[in-house]
C-alpha positions as CSV (number, residue, x, y, z in Angstrom):
1,M,0.0,0.0,0.0
2,S,1.4,3.4,-0.9
3,R,1.9,6.1,1.7
4,L,-0.8,8.2,0.0
5,S,-3.4,5.4,0.2
6,V,-2.8,4.9,3.9
7,F,-3.2,8.6,4.5
8,A,-6.4,8.8,2.5
9,L,-7.8,5.8,4.4
10,L,-6.8,7.3,7.8
11,A,-8.4,10.6,6.9
12,T,-11.7,8.9,5.9
13,V,-11.8,6.9,9.2
14,V,-11.2,10.1,11.2
15,A,-13.8,12.2,9.4
16,L,-16.5,9.5,9.6
17,P,-17.5,10.1,13.2
18,A,-17.6,13.9,12.6
19,A,-20.1,13.4,9.7
20,H,-22.4,11.4,12.0
21,A,-22.2,13.9,14.8
22,R,-24.1,16.6,12.8
23,E,-27.8,17.2,13.1
24,R,-30.0,15.5,10.5
25,T,-32.5,17.6,8.6
26,H,-36.1,16.2,8.8
27,Y,-39.0,17.5,6.7
28,L,-42.6,17.2,7.8
29,Y,-45.6,17.8,5.6
30,L,-48.2,19.2,7.9
31,V,-51.9,19.4,6.8
32,N,-54.4,21.2,8.9
33,R,-57.8,19.4,8.5
34,A,-59.1,21.0,11.7
35,H,-61.6,23.9,11.6
36,D,-59.4,26.4,13.4
37,A,-56.0,27.8,12.3
38,I,-52.9,26.4,13.8
39,V,-50.9,29.2,15.4
40,W,-47.8,27.3,16.4
41,V,-46.2,23.9,16.3
42,I,-43.4,23.0,18.6
43,A,-41.3,19.9,18.2
44,S,-39.2,18.6,21.1
45,P,-37.4,15.4,21.6
46,V,-39.5,13.0,23.7
47,D,-39.7,14.1,27.4
48,A,-37.4,17.1,26.7
49,E,-38.2,20.6,28.1
50,D,-37.1,22.7,25.2
51,G,-38.5,22.6,21.7
52,R,-38.3,24.3,18.4
53,E,-41.0,26.3,16.7
54,L,-41.7,25.0,13.3
55,L,-44.1,27.6,11.7
56,A,-41.8,30.6,12.4
57,G,-44.7,32.9,13.3
58,A,-46.9,31.9,10.4
59,R,-50.5,30.5,10.7
60,L,-51.8,27.4,9.0
61,A,-55.5,27.9,8.1
62,G,-57.9,25.2,8.8
63,G,-59.8,23.2,6.2
64,G,-56.8,21.7,4.4
65,E,-54.0,24.2,4.2
66,A,-50.7,22.5,4.1
67,V,-47.0,23.4,4.6
68,T,-43.7,21.6,4.6
69,V,-41.6,22.5,7.7
70,Q,-37.9,21.7,8.4
71,L,-36.4,20.5,11.6
72,D,-32.7,20.0,12.2
73,S,-32.2,17.4,15.0
74,D,-30.2,14.3,15.7
75,A,-33.2,12.6,17.2
76,C,-35.9,10.9,15.1
77,V,-38.7,10.8,17.7
78,H,-40.3,14.0,18.9
79,D,-43.4,15.2,20.7
80,L,-45.4,17.6,18.5
81,H,-47.2,20.3,20.5
82,I,-49.9,22.2,18.5
83,A,-51.9,25.3,19.4
84,F,-55.0,26.4,17.6
85,A,-56.4,30.0,17.2
86,N,-59.3,29.1,19.5
87,G,-56.9,28.4,22.4
88,R,-57.2,24.6,22.3
89,R,-54.0,22.5,22.1
90,A,-53.1,19.0,20.9
91,L,-50.2,16.8,21.6
92,Y,-48.9,14.1,19.1
93,P,-46.5,12.2,21.4
94,A,-43.5,10.2,20.1
95,F,-43.9,11.1,16.5
96,D,-41.2,9.5,14.4
97,L,-39.9,11.9,11.8
98,C,-37.6,9.3,10.3
99,R,-40.4,6.9,9.5
100,Q,-43.3,9.3,8.8
101,R,-43.1,12.2,6.4
102,G,-46.5,13.8,7.1
103,L,-49.0,14.6,9.7
104,R,-52.7,15.3,9.1
105,V,-54.1,17.3,12.0
106,M,-57.8,16.4,12.4
107,P,-60.5,18.3,14.3
108,L,-60.3,17.8,18.0
109,P,-63.1,16.1,19.7
110,A,-66.0,18.3,20.8
111,R,-65.8,19.7,24.2
112,S,-68.1,18.1,26.8
113,R,-71.1,20.1,27.9
114,E,-69.5,20.8,31.3
115,E,-66.3,22.2,29.6
116,R,-68.4,24.5,27.4
117,L,-70.4,25.7,30.3
118,A,-67.3,26.3,32.4
119,S,-65.5,28.2,29.6
120,G,-68.6,30.2,28.9
121,A,-69.0,31.1,32.6
122,A,-65.4,32.1,32.8
123,R,-65.7,34.3,29.7
124,V,-68.9,36.0,31.1
125,Q,-67.2,36.5,34.4
126,G,-64.2,38.0,32.7
127,E,-66.4,40.3,30.6
128,M,-68.3,41.5,33.8
129,M,-65.0,42.1,35.6
130,G,-63.7,44.1,32.7
131,S,-66.8,46.4,32.6
132,D,-66.3,47.8,36.0
């Protein structure tokens, strides 16, 4: 083996771990089939405290609007936290970005009668307090 071949082989072996240490770029095709607009989507590695905002301040209208978002991360599995314009939130736990390329956000289940009454009473009370 020539001296140049040994050097090239050694350089490749040394550079290989550095190439794997970089974050991987994941793309997620997000479709909002819910009625309300999505105001933010945060992806965080499972059970992590911090996350990354994927919509960058944009809104994703309900009724089928779609967007492809980019996430640079060395982890494949993330929790996806979604907030809607009406204040409701959804969690898609342990979503595997390496195996799944898209997420269709469906309408959330209807609130129970008690929840609707409680939120309506809180809203009325807030309006009454604000009128003083």
